[in-house]
Structure formats: structure tokens, C-alpha cells
N, C-alpha and C positions, 0 to 999 in steps of 0.2 A: 504494499500500500504506500509506504513512504517513497520508494524508488519510482512508483508510478507518479505520484505528486510532483517528485522533482522533475521527472521528464515533462509532465504537462506545463509546468510554470517556467522551465528552462533555468533552473537554478545553477546548474554547472555540475561539476564532478561530485561524486559521493566518496567519502572516505568512511570505511566501517572498521570496527574493532574485530568482531567475531561474525562469522556467517550464520545465516539461518541453519545451515547443515550442521555446523559446529555445535550451535545451541540445541539443536534436536538431539544430537548425539549425547551431550551432557545430560539432558533431561532423561534420555533413555537409560544411561549409566546410573542415574539417581533413582530410577523406578518411578519417576514422574509421569503423569498422564501426557500423552502428546498434546501438542499445541492445537489450538482450535482452527488453525488456518493451515494451508498447504505450504510446505517449504519450496520456494522458488527463488533462483538466483536473480540478482539484479540484471544480468545480462538477458535473461528470459523475459522479465517484466518490462524493461526499458533498454533495449539493445544498443541504443545510440549514445548512452551516457558513458562518460569517462569515470572509471571506478578504480579505486586504490584500497587495498586491504587484503587480509586482515592485517591489523597493527599489532604485531607480535609482542610488543612491550606491554600492551594494555590487556592481552588476552586473559592472564591470570586474574585481573581485577573483574573483568566481566564473568568469567567462570565463577568466581566467588559470589558475585551477585545472584547468579542463576542458582547455585547451591543453596544460598540463603532463602531465596524465593520458594525453592522447591521443597525446603525443609519444614 
């Protein structure tokens, strides 16, 4: 949804810390319920956008947030 909005309003590049696929995997590992939405890459949703990520230095922080939310 966010990548589609970016494409519609031509905000520019997207930089992401963790992919939806990474987050889905972490949730699976934690035994959490699957997300309520499908996991789609930014390139599938908005193929013309410039994309950078994941930002490896911040991945542990995002994973910790996912673990806290799933717990």
C-alpha cells in the first residue's frame, strides 16, 4: 500500500530497512499469525520506483520491534 502511494504521488525513491518477506519470515519463526495482507515486493507493486534496501545496520532494530509486537 505504501509503495503504491509513493508511485501515485511520485515521491521518489523508497528506502526500506526490512522487506515484507523478511518480516513474514520472522513472524513465522516466532509462531505469530500470518499478516492480514499478501507479501508483495515493491517492484511488483510499483515497478518504476527506485528502491534501496534492506538497510542492514537497522535490521536488528526492526526485528526487535517485530519480536516485541508478536510477543
